[in-house]
ZAZA-195686 format. One record per residue (C-alpha): x, y, z. Coordinates in Angstrom, 1 decimal. Layout:
% ZAZA-195686
<nudren c1="X" c2="Y" c3="Z"/>
...
% end
This chain:
% ZAZA-195686
<nudren c1="0.0" c2="-0.1" c3="-0.2"/>
<nudren c1="1.3" c2="3.5" c3="-1.0"/>
<nudren c1="1.5" c2="6.3" c3="1.4"/>
<nudren c1="-0.8" c2="9.0" c3="0.1"/>
<nudren c1="0.9" c2="11.7" c3="1.6"/>
<nudren c1="3.8" c2="11.1" c3="-0.8"/>
<nudren c1="2.4" c2="9.1" c3="-3.8"/>
<nudren c1="-0.6" c2="11.0" c3="-4.8"/>
<nudren c1="-1.1" c2="11.0" c3="-8.5"/>
<nudren c1="-3.9" c2="13.2" c3="-9.6"/>
<nudren c1="-5.0" c2="13.7" c3="-13.4"/>
<nudren c1="-3.8" c2="16.2" c3="-13.7"/>
<nudren c1="-3.6" c2="51.3" c3="-15.4"/>
<nudren c1="-5.6" c2="53.1" c3="-13.2"/>
<nudren c1="-8.1" c2="55.6" c3="-14.6"/>
<nudren c1="-7.6" c2="59.3" c3="-13.6"/>
<nudren c1="-10.3" c2="60.9" c3="-11.6"/>
<nudren c1="-10.0" c2="64.3" c3="-9.6"/>
<nudren c1="-11.2" c2="63.9" c3="-6.0"/>
<nudren c1="-11.0" c2="65.4" c3="-2.6"/>
<nudren c1="-10.3" c2="63.1" c3="-0.9"/>
<nudren c1="7.7" c2="26.8" c3="10.8"/>
<nudren c1="7.2" c2="29.3" c3="13.5"/>
<nudren c1="9.9" c2="31.7" c3="14.0"/>
<nudren c1="11.0" c2="34.2" c3="16.6"/>
<nudren c1="9.7" c2="36.8" c3="14.7"/>
<nudren c1="7.2" c2="35.1" c3="12.4"/>
<nudren c1="6.0" c2="38.3" c3="10.7"/>
<nudren c1="9.3" c2="39.9" c3="9.7"/>
<nudren c1="8.9" c2="41.5" c3="6.4"/>
<nudren c1="12.6" c2="40.8" c3="5.4"/>
<nudren c1="12.4" c2="36.9" c3="5.7"/>
<nudren c1="12.7" c2="34.6" c3="3.1"/>
<nudren c1="9.3" c2="33.6" c3="1.9"/>
<nudren c1="8.5" c2="29.6" c3="2.0"/>
<nudren c1="5.1" c2="28.0" c3="2.0"/>
<nudren c1="3.7" c2="29.3" c3="5.1"/>
<nudren c1="0.5" c2="30.0" c3="7.1"/>
<nudren c1="0.4" c2="33.3" c3="8.8"/>
<nudren c1="-2.4" c2="33.1" c3="11.7"/>
<nudren c1="-4.0" c2="36.3" c3="12.9"/>
<nudren c1="-6.4" c2="35.4" c3="16.0"/>
<nudren c1="-7.6" c2="38.0" c3="18.3"/>
<nudren c1="-5.1" c2="37.6" c3="21.2"/>
<nudren c1="-1.8" c2="36.2" c3="19.2"/>
<nudren c1="-0.1" c2="36.1" c3="15.7"/>
<nudren c1="2.1" c2="33.4" c3="14.7"/>
<nudren c1="3.1" c2="31.3" c3="11.6"/>
<nudren c1="3.3" c2="27.8" c3="10.4"/>
<nudren c1="5.7" c2="26.8" c3="7.8"/>
<nudren c1="4.9" c2="23.9" c3="5.5"/>
<nudren c1="7.6" c2="21.3" c3="4.5"/>
<nudren c1="7.8" c2="21.0" c3="0.8"/>
<nudren c1="7.1" c2="17.2" c3="0.7"/>
<nudren c1="3.9" c2="17.6" c3="2.9"/>
<nudren c1="1.0" c2="16.8" c3="0.9"/>
<nudren c1="-2.1" c2="16.4" c3="3.4"/>
<nudren c1="-2.8" c2="18.5" c3="6.7"/>
<nudren c1="-5.5" c2="19.6" c3="8.5"/>
<nudren c1="-6.5" c2="23.2" c3="10.4"/>
<nudren c1="-8.6" c2="23.3" c3="13.4"/>
<nudren c1="-8.9" c2="23.8" c3="17.0"/>
<nudren c1="-7.6" c2="20.4" c3="17.9"/>
<nudren c1="-4.0" c2="19.7" c3="19.1"/>
<nudren c1="-3.8" c2="16.7" c3="16.5"/>
<nudren c1="-4.2" c2="19.3" c3="13.9"/>
<nudren c1="-1.2" c2="20.3" c3="11.7"/>
<nudren c1="-2.2" c2="23.9" c3="12.2"/>
<nudren c1="-3.7" c2="24.6" c3="15.6"/>
<nudren c1="-6.0" c2="27.6" c3="16.0"/>
<nudren c1="-7.0" c2="28.9" c3="19.5"/>
<nudren c1="-10.5" c2="29.8" c3="18.5"/>
<nudren c1="-13.6" c2="28.5" c3="20.1"/>
<nudren c1="-15.9" c2="29.6" c3="17.1"/>
<nudren c1="-14.4" c2="26.7" c3="14.7"/>
<nudren c1="-14.5" c2="22.9" c3="15.0"/>
<nudren c1="-11.9" c2="20.8" c3="16.2"/>
<nudren c1="-10.9" c2="19.9" c3="12.4"/>
<nudren c1="-12.4" c2="22.7" c3="10.4"/>
<nudren c1="-10.3" c2="22.9" c3="7.3"/>
<nudren c1="-8.4" c2="20.1" c3="5.1"/>
<nudren c1="-5.5" c2="20.8" c3="2.8"/>
<nudren c1="-4.6" c2="18.7" c3="0.0"/>
<nudren c1="-1.5" c2="19.3" c3="-2.3"/>
<nudren c1="-1.8" c2="17.2" c3="-5.6"/>
<nudren c1="0.5" c2="18.2" c3="-8.4"/>
<nudren c1="0.4" c2="22.0" c3="-9.3"/>
<nudren c1="-2.8" c2="22.5" c3="-7.3"/>
<nudren c1="-3.8" c2="22.9" c3="-3.5"/>
<nudren c1="-7.2" c2="22.0" c3="-2.5"/>
<nudren c1="-8.7" c2="23.7" c3="0.7"/>
<nudren c1="-11.7" c2="21.9" c3="2.1"/>
<nudren c1="-14.3" c2="22.9" c3="4.8"/>
<nudren c1="-14.8" c2="19.8" c3="6.8"/>
<nudren c1="-16.0" c2="21.7" c3="10.1"/>
<nudren c1="-19.5" c2="21.2" c3="11.7"/>
<nudren c1="-20.6" c2="24.8" c3="10.6"/>
<nudren c1="-20.1" c2="26.8" c3="7.4"/>
<nudren c1="-17.8" c2="29.4" c3="8.8"/>
<nudren c1="-14.8" c2="29.7" c3="6.3"/>
<nudren c1="-14.5" c2="32.4" c3="3.9"/>
<nudren c1="-11.8" c2="31.9" c3="1.0"/>
<nudren c1="-10.7" c2="35.5" c3="-0.3"/>
<nudren c1="-13.8" c2="37.0" c3="1.1"/>
<nudren c1="-16.1" c2="34.4" c3="-0.1"/>
<nudren c1="-18.0" c2="31.8" c3="1.8"/>
<nudren c1="-17.6" c2="28.6" c3="0.1"/>
<nudren c1="-16.6" c2="25.1" c3="1.1"/>
<nudren c1="-13.8" c2="24.4" c3="-1.3"/>
<nudren c1="-11.0" c2="26.6" c3="-2.9"/>
<nudren c1="-8.5" c2="25.5" c3="-5.4"/>
<nudren c1="-5.5" c2="27.5" c3="-6.2"/>
<nudren c1="-2.1" c2="26.8" c3="-7.9"/>
<nudren c1="0.1" c2="25.6" c3="-4.8"/>
<nudren c1="2.7" c2="28.4" c3="-5.2"/>
<nudren c1="-0.1" c2="30.7" c3="-4.8"/>
<nudren c1="-1.5" c2="32.9" c3="-2.2"/>
<nudren c1="-5.1" c2="32.5" c3="-0.5"/>
<nudren c1="-6.7" c2="34.6" c3="2.4"/>
<nudren c1="-8.9" c2="32.4" c3="4.6"/>
<nudren c1="-11.1" c2="33.7" c3="7.5"/>
<nudren c1="-12.1" c2="31.0" c3="9.7"/>
<nudren c1="-14.3" c2="31.7" c3="12.4"/>
<nudren c1="-12.9" c2="35.0" c3="14.4"/>
<nudren c1="-9.4" c2="34.1" c3="12.8"/>
<nudren c1="-7.7" c2="35.2" c3="9.8"/>
<nudren c1="-5.4" c2="33.1" c3="7.9"/>
<nudren c1="-3.1" c2="33.9" c3="4.9"/>
<nudren c1="-1.4" c2="31.3" c3="3.2"/>
<nudren c1="1.6" c2="31.8" c3="0.9"/>
<nudren c1="2.6" c2="28.8" c3="-1.2"/>
<nudren c1="5.4" c2="31.0" c3="-2.7"/>
<nudren c1="9.1" c2="30.4" c3="-2.5"/>
<nudren c1="11.1" c2="33.8" c3="-2.4"/>
<nudren c1="13.8" c2="32.1" c3="-4.7"/>
<nudren c1="11.4" c2="32.1" c3="-7.6"/>
<nudren c1="9.0" c2="34.9" c3="-6.9"/>
<nudren c1="9.0" c2="38.4" c3="-8.1"/>
<nudren c1="6.4" c2="40.3" c3="-6.1"/>
<nudren c1="7.1" c2="43.9" c3="-7.9"/>
<nudren c1="5.9" c2="42.4" c3="-11.2"/>
<nudren c1="2.8" c2="40.9" c3="-9.9"/>
<nudren c1="-0.3" c2="42.2" c3="-11.4"/>
<nudren c1="-3.1" c2="42.7" c3="-8.8"/>
<nudren c1="-6.1" c2="41.5" c3="-11.2"/>
<nudren c1="-4.4" c2="38.2" c3="-11.5"/>
<nudren c1="-2.8" c2="37.8" c3="-8.1"/>
<nudren c1="-3.4" c2="34.7" c3="-6.2"/>
<nudren c1="-7.2" c2="34.3" c3="-6.8"/>
<nudren c1="-9.4" c2="31.5" c3="-5.8"/>
<nudren c1="-10.4" c2="29.7" c3="-9.2"/>
<nudren c1="-13.9" c2="31.0" c3="-10.2"/>
<nudren c1="-15.8" c2="29.5" c3="-13.3"/>
<nudren c1="-16.1" c2="31.5" c3="-16.4"/>
<nudren c1="-14.7" c2="34.7" c3="-14.9"/>
<nudren c1="-11.5" c2="34.8" c3="-16.4"/>
<nudren c1="-10.0" c2="37.3" c3="-18.5"/>
<nudren c1="-13.0" c2="39.8" c3="-18.5"/>
<nudren c1="-12.5" c2="42.6" c3="-20.9"/>
<nudren c1="-15.3" c2="45.2" c3="-19.9"/>
<nudren c1="-15.9" c2="44.5" c3="-16.2"/>
<nudren c1="-19.1" c2="46.3" c3="-15.0"/>
<nudren c1="-16.9" c2="47.8" c3="-12.1"/>
<nudren c1="-13.5" c2="48.5" c3="-10.9"/>
<nudren c1="-11.9" c2="49.6" c3="-7.5"/>
<nudren c1="-8.9" c2="52.0" c3="-7.7"/>
<nudren c1="-6.9" c2="52.4" c3="-4.4"/>
<nudren c1="-4.7" c2="55.4" c3="-4.3"/>
<nudren c1="-2.5" c2="57.3" c3="-1.9"/>
<nudren c1="1.4" c2="58.6" c3="-1.9"/>
<nudren c1="2.2" c2="54.8" c3="-1.8"/>
<nudren c1="1.0" c2="54.3" c3="-5.3"/>
<nudren c1="-2.0" c2="53.1" c3="-7.3"/>
<nudren c1="-3.8" c2="49.8" c3="-7.7"/>
<nudren c1="-6.7" c2="48.6" c3="-9.5"/>
<nudren c1="-8.9" c2="45.5" c3="-9.3"/>
<nudren c1="-12.2" c2="43.8" c3="-10.6"/>
<nudren c1="-11.9" c2="40.9" c3="-9.4"/>
<nudren c1="-9.1" c2="39.6" c3="-7.0"/>
<nudren c1="-8.9" c2="40.9" c3="-3.6"/>
<nudren c1="-6.2" c2="43.7" c3="-2.3"/>
<nudren c1="-4.4" c2="42.8" c3="0.6"/>
<nudren c1="-2.8" c2="46.0" c3="2.0"/>
<nudren c1="0.3" c2="46.1" c3="4.5"/>
<nudren c1="3.9" c2="46.3" c3="4.8"/>
<nudren c1="4.7" c2="42.8" c3="3.8"/>
<nudren c1="6.5" c2="42.3" c3="0.5"/>
<nudren c1="3.9" c2="39.9" c3="-0.8"/>
<nudren c1="0.9" c2="42.4" c3="-0.2"/>
<nudren c1="-0.8" c2="43.7" c3="-3.6"/>
<nudren c1="-0.5" c2="47.3" c3="-2.1"/>
<nudren c1="2.4" c2="47.9" c3="0.1"/>
<nudren c1="2.2" c2="50.9" c3="2.7"/>
<nudren c1="5.0" c2="51.8" c3="5.3"/>
<nudren c1="5.3" c2="53.4" c3="8.7"/>
<nudren c1="5.9" c2="52.4" c3="12.2"/>
<nudren c1="2.0" c2="51.7" c3="12.8"/>
<nudren c1="1.3" c2="49.8" c3="9.8"/>
<nudren c1="0.9" c2="45.9" c3="10.3"/>
<nudren c1="2.7" c2="43.3" c3="7.7"/>
<nudren c1="-0.9" c2="42.4" c3="6.7"/>
<nudren c1="-3.1" c2="45.4" c3="7.8"/>
<nudren c1="-6.4" c2="45.3" c3="5.9"/>
<nudren c1="-8.3" c2="43.6" c3="2.9"/>
<nudren c1="-10.9" c2="44.6" c3="0.2"/>
<nudren c1="-12.5" c2="42.0" c3="-1.5"/>
<nudren c1="-15.5" c2="41.1" c3="-3.5"/>
<nudren c1="-18.3" c2="38.4" c3="-2.6"/>
<nudren c1="-21.7" c2="37.6" c3="-3.6"/>
<nudren c1="-23.2" c2="40.1" c3="-1.1"/>
<nudren c1="-21.2" c2="43.2" c3="-2.5"/>
<nudren c1="-17.8" c2="44.7" c3="-1.9"/>
<nudren c1="-16.1" c2="45.0" c3="1.3"/>
<nudren c1="-13.2" c2="46.4" c3="3.4"/>
<nudren c1="-12.2" c2="44.5" c3="6.5"/>
<nudren c1="-9.4" c2="45.3" c3="9.1"/>
<nudren c1="-7.2" c2="42.1" c3="9.7"/>
<nudren c1="-5.6" c2="43.6" c3="13.2"/>
<nudren c1="-8.4" c2="43.1" c3="15.2"/>
<nudren c1="-8.7" c2="46.9" c3="15.9"/>
<nudren c1="-5.1" c2="47.0" c3="17.1"/>
<nudren c1="-4.2" c2="49.5" c3="15.6"/>
<nudren c1="-7.1" c2="49.0" c3="13.4"/>
<nudren c1="-8.1" c2="51.3" c3="10.6"/>
<nudren c1="-11.0" c2="53.9" c3="10.0"/>
<nudren c1="-13.1" c2="54.4" c3="7.1"/>
<nudren c1="-14.5" c2="58.1" c3="6.4"/>
<nudren c1="-13.1" c2="58.7" c3="9.9"/>
<nudren c1="-15.1" c2="56.3" c3="11.8"/>
<nudren c1="-13.5" c2="52.8" c3="13.2"/>
<nudren c1="-13.9" c2="49.8" c3="11.1"/>
<nudren c1="-15.2" c2="46.9" c3="12.8"/>
<nudren c1="-16.0" c2="43.5" c3="11.0"/>
<nudren c1="-16.7" c2="43.6" c3="7.4"/>
<nudren c1="-17.6" c2="47.2" c3="6.2"/>
<nudren c1="-19.7" c2="47.4" c3="2.7"/>
<nudren c1="-18.2" c2="49.8" c3="0.0"/>
<nudren c1="-20.9" c2="51.5" c3="-2.0"/>
<nudren c1="-19.1" c2="54.7" c3="-3.0"/>
<nudren c1="-15.7" c2="56.6" c3="-2.9"/>
<nudren c1="-14.2" c2="56.3" c3="0.9"/>
<nudren c1="-11.1" c2="57.4" c3="2.6"/>
<nudren c1="-9.1" c2="54.8" c3="4.5"/>
<nudren c1="-7.2" c2="56.2" c3="7.4"/>
<nudren c1="-4.3" c2="53.7" c3="8.7"/>
<nudren c1="-2.4" c2="55.5" c3="11.6"/>
<nudren c1="-1.3" c2="58.7" c3="10.0"/>
<nudren c1="-1.7" c2="57.8" c3="6.4"/>
<nudren c1="-5.0" c2="58.5" c3="4.1"/>
<nudren c1="-5.8" c2="56.0" c3="1.5"/>
<nudren c1="-8.4" c2="56.9" c3="-1.2"/>
<nudren c1="-10.6" c2="54.2" c3="-2.8"/>
<nudren c1="-12.7" c2="55.2" c3="-5.7"/>
<nudren c1="-15.6" c2="53.1" c3="-7.3"/>
<nudren c1="-16.0" c2="52.9" c3="-11.1"/>
<nudren c1="-19.3" c2="51.4" c3="-12.3"/>
<nudren c1="-22.0" c2="49.2" c3="-10.7"/>
<nudren c1="-20.4" c2="47.0" c3="-7.8"/>
<nudren c1="-23.4" c2="44.9" c3="-7.3"/>
<nudren c1="-23.7" c2="44.0" c3="-11.1"/>
<nudren c1="-20.0" c2="43.0" c3="-11.2"/>
<nudren c1="-20.5" c2="41.0" c3="-8.0"/>
<nudren c1="-23.6" c2="39.2" c3="-9.3"/>
<nudren c1="-21.4" c2="38.5" c3="-12.6"/>
<nudren c1="-18.7" c2="37.0" c3="-10.8"/>
<nudren c1="-20.4" c2="34.6" c3="-8.4"/>
<nudren c1="-23.8" c2="33.6" c3="-10.2"/>
<nudren c1="-22.5" c2="29.9" c3="-10.6"/>
<nudren c1="-21.2" c2="29.7" c3="-7.2"/>
<nudren c1="-22.7" c2="27.0" c3="-5.4"/>
<nudren c1="-23.2" c2="27.5" c3="-1.7"/>
<nudren c1="-23.7" c2="23.6" c3="-0.9"/>
<nudren c1="-21.7" c2="21.6" c3="-3.7"/>
<nudren c1="-22.1" c2="18.0" c3="-3.9"/>
<nudren c1="-19.7" c2="15.5" c3="-2.7"/>
<nudren c1="-17.3" c2="13.7" c3="-5.0"/>
<nudren c1="-15.1" c2="10.8" c3="-5.0"/>
<nudren c1="-12.1" c2="11.2" c3="-7.6"/>
<nudren c1="-9.8" c2="8.1" c3="-8.1"/>
<nudren c1="-6.0" c2="9.0" c3="-7.3"/>
<nudren c1="-4.2" c2="6.1" c3="-8.9"/>
<nudren c1="-5.8" c2="5.7" c3="-12.2"/>
<nudren c1="-6.6" c2="8.5" c3="-14.9"/>
<nudren c1="-9.0" c2="6.2" c3="-16.6"/>
<nudren c1="-11.7" c2="6.6" c3="-14.2"/>
<nudren c1="-14.0" c2="9.5" c3="-13.8"/>
<nudren c1="-14.8" c2="11.4" c3="-10.7"/>
<nudren c1="-18.1" c2="9.9" c3="-8.9"/>
<nudren c1="-20.9" c2="12.3" c3="-7.9"/>
<nudren c1="-22.3" c2="11.4" c3="-4.7"/>
<nudren c1="-26.2" c2="11.9" c3="-4.7"/>
<nudren c1="-27.6" c2="12.9" c3="-1.1"/>
<nudren c1="-30.4" c2="10.2" c3="-0.7"/>
<nudren c1="-32.1" c2="8.8" c3="2.2"/>
<nudren c1="-30.7" c2="5.5" c3="1.7"/>
<nudren c1="-27.3" c2="3.9" c3="1.6"/>
<nudren c1="-25.4" c2="3.7" c3="-1.6"/>
<nudren c1="-23.8" c2="0.3" c3="-2.3"/>
<nudren c1="-20.0" c2="0.1" c3="-3.8"/>
<nudren c1="-18.5" c2="-3.1" c3="-5.4"/>
<nudren c1="-17.9" c2="-5.1" c3="-8.5"/>
<nudren c1="-21.6" c2="-6.3" c3="-8.7"/>
<nudren c1="-23.8" c2="-4.7" c3="-11.7"/>
<nudren c1="-26.4" c2="-4.0" c3="-9.3"/>
<nudren c1="-24.3" c2="-1.9" c3="-7.0"/>
<nudren c1="-24.9" c2="2.1" c3="-7.0"/>
<nudren c1="-21.2" c2="2.6" c3="-7.4"/>
<nudren c1="-19.9" c2="-0.1" c3="-9.9"/>
<nudren c1="-16.0" c2="-0.6" c3="-9.7"/>
<nudren c1="-14.2" c2="-2.7" c3="-12.2"/>
<nudren c1="-11.5" c2="-3.9" c3="-9.7"/>
<nudren c1="-10.7" c2="-7.4" c3="-9.2"/>
<nudren c1="-9.5" c2="-6.4" c3="-5.6"/>
<nudren c1="-13.1" c2="-5.3" c3="-4.8"/>
<nudren c1="-15.6" c2="-7.7" c3="-3.4"/>
<nudren c1="-19.0" c2="-7.8" c3="-5.2"/>
<nudren c1="-20.8" c2="-6.0" c3="-2.4"/>
<nudren c1="-17.6" c2="-4.2" c3="-0.8"/>
<nudren c1="-19.2" c2="-1.2" c3="1.3"/>
<nudren c1="-21.9" c2="0.9" c3="1.8"/>
<nudren c1="-22.0" c2="4.9" c3="2.2"/>
<nudren c1="-24.5" c2="7.3" c3="3.6"/>
<nudren c1="-23.9" c2="10.7" c3="2.2"/>
<nudren c1="-24.6" c2="14.0" c3="4.0"/>
<nudren c1="-23.9" c2="17.4" c3="3.1"/>
<nudren c1="-20.3" c2="17.7" c3="4.7"/>
<nudren c1="-19.5" c2="14.2" c3="5.2"/>
<nudren c1="-20.4" c2="10.5" c3="4.2"/>
<nudren c1="-20.6" c2="7.4" c3="6.7"/>
<nudren c1="-18.9" c2="4.3" c3="5.5"/>
<nudren c1="-19.7" c2="0.7" c3="6.4"/>
<nudren c1="-17.6" c2="-2.3" c3="5.3"/>
<nudren c1="-19.5" c2="-5.2" c3="4.1"/>
<nudren c1="-17.1" c2="-8.1" c3="5.5"/>
<nudren c1="-14.9" c2="-7.5" c3="2.5"/>
<nudren c1="-12.1" c2="-9.6" c3="1.5"/>
<nudren c1="-9.6" c2="-6.7" c3="1.2"/>
<nudren c1="-11.1" c2="-4.5" c3="3.7"/>
<nudren c1="-12.0" c2="-0.8" c3="3.4"/>
<nudren c1="-9.5" c2="2.1" c3="4.4"/>
<nudren c1="-9.7" c2="5.4" c3="5.5"/>
<nudren c1="-6.5" c2="7.4" c3="5.7"/>
<nudren c1="-4.5" c2="4.2" c3="5.4"/>
<nudren c1="-6.5" c2="2.7" c3="8.6"/>
<nudren c1="-8.7" c2="-0.2" c3="8.1"/>
<nudren c1="-12.2" c2="0.4" c3="9.2"/>
<nudren c1="-15.3" c2="-1.5" c3="9.8"/>
<nudren c1="-17.4" c2="1.7" c3="10.2"/>
<nudren c1="-16.2" c2="5.5" c3="9.7"/>
<nudren c1="-17.1" c2="9.0" c3="9.3"/>
<nudren c1="-15.4" c2="10.5" c3="6.2"/>
<nudren c1="-14.8" c2="14.1" c3="5.7"/>
<nudren c1="-13.7" c2="16.1" c3="2.5"/>
<nudren c1="-9.9" c2="15.8" c3="2.4"/>
<nudren c1="-10.0" c2="12.1" c3="3.4"/>
<nudren c1="-8.5" c2="9.3" c3="1.3"/>
<nudren c1="-10.7" c2="6.2" c3="1.0"/>
<nudren c1="-9.3" c2="2.6" c3="-0.3"/>
<nudren c1="-11.5" c2="-0.2" c3="-1.5"/>
<nudren c1="-8.9" c2="-2.9" c3="-2.3"/>
<nudren c1="-6.6" c2="-1.5" c3="-4.3"/>
<nudren c1="-8.7" c2="1.4" c3="-5.6"/>
<nudren c1="-7.9" c2="4.8" c3="-4.1"/>
<nudren c1="-10.1" c2="7.9" c3="-3.9"/>
<nudren c1="-10.0" c2="11.4" c3="-2.6"/>
<nudren c1="-13.3" c2="12.7" c3="-1.0"/>
<nudren c1="-14.1" c2="16.4" c3="-1.8"/>
<nudren c1="-16.4" c2="19.0" c3="-3.2"/>
<nudren c1="-17.6" c2="19.3" c3="-6.8"/>
<nudren c1="-15.9" c2="22.1" c3="-8.5"/>
% end
C-alpha cells in the first residue's frame, strides 16, 4: 500500500479621476525569505507555520492533533483539510458549521495553484497562506488583477468588467475588478504601505456575492478608519471612501456598478456543492458524484451496485456509504480486502472532505464538486 502523503497522483492602469479625498522568533518579519507558510491572526496572538515541501496532506482546526492548531472556540476541532496534488492545492471546509471564507467568499472548497496565495477567514481568525518560494517569486511585477485568486468559473479574462476599484495614495495606485487587494507592509501584499503603525498584513478589500467589502485584519490593534469612523468587521463599499491607517490616508474610488459586478462574478457559485470521489491512482476513471439520498449507496463489482467499480481486488458488494452534506458514513460489508480511511482499516467510519478512501487497490479522494 502506498503512502498517500507522498504518492498521490492526480489527473492532472488606473483611470484618472480628480477627487477630494515553521514558527519563527519574529514570524511577521518582512525581510524573511518566503516559504510555503500559514500566517495566523487570531484576536490574542499572531504566529505562523511553515509547511515542509514534501507535506501533501494536513488539517487546520482547534484540536491539538491538527497540523495547524488555532485557539478559536468559534471553529471545529477539524475545520479545514488541505491537500496538495501536483500543482494544485485544495482547501476544503470539513467543520460542523459553515464558517470559512476564501478570499472573502463563503464556500466549502477553494483550489489554487500550489505556489499562490489564499486569504482565509475561519471563525474569528484570519489565515494568509503563501505557497510562494522567494527564490522564484518576483512580487514587484505582480499584476493585482491576476494575483492569487481563488479559481472562479467563467470569470477569467473579462475585457469589460461592470465595475472596478482604484486604491490611491502617496504609496502608489492599484486597481482590481475581481481579485482581493491585501494591504500592508509585507513584501507580498498587493498594495504596500510603510510606517511604524503599519502591520505586515493590515486590511483587505474584496468582492463576494453580497457586495464589496473592506475589513481590518488587525482586530482593532491598531485597526483602520473608514471615512473617519472605526471599521469593525466587514464594512460594505458602495461609493468612494477614505481609509485612514495611522497617520496615512488612502483613497478608494469606485467605478461602475459594484453589485452588477458581484452578480457576474458569483452567479454560478454553489453554496452547498455535492461530494465527489475522485480516483487517485488511475487516470482512466472519472470522478464519481455522490447524490445525497435517504438510503445507503452500495459500492462493489456487482452490476447492481450503485457505485460500480471494475477492480478484481474489490468484493462484489464491498461497502456502503450514507451521504450527508459535508461528510459520509462508510460501512465495510465484510469485504475480502477491507476498506481503509487514511490508511487505517475500518468497519465503520465518518469520512470528511480531504480524507482518502481505499477499497481493495482502488484509492479515492473525497472532496466537493468544483
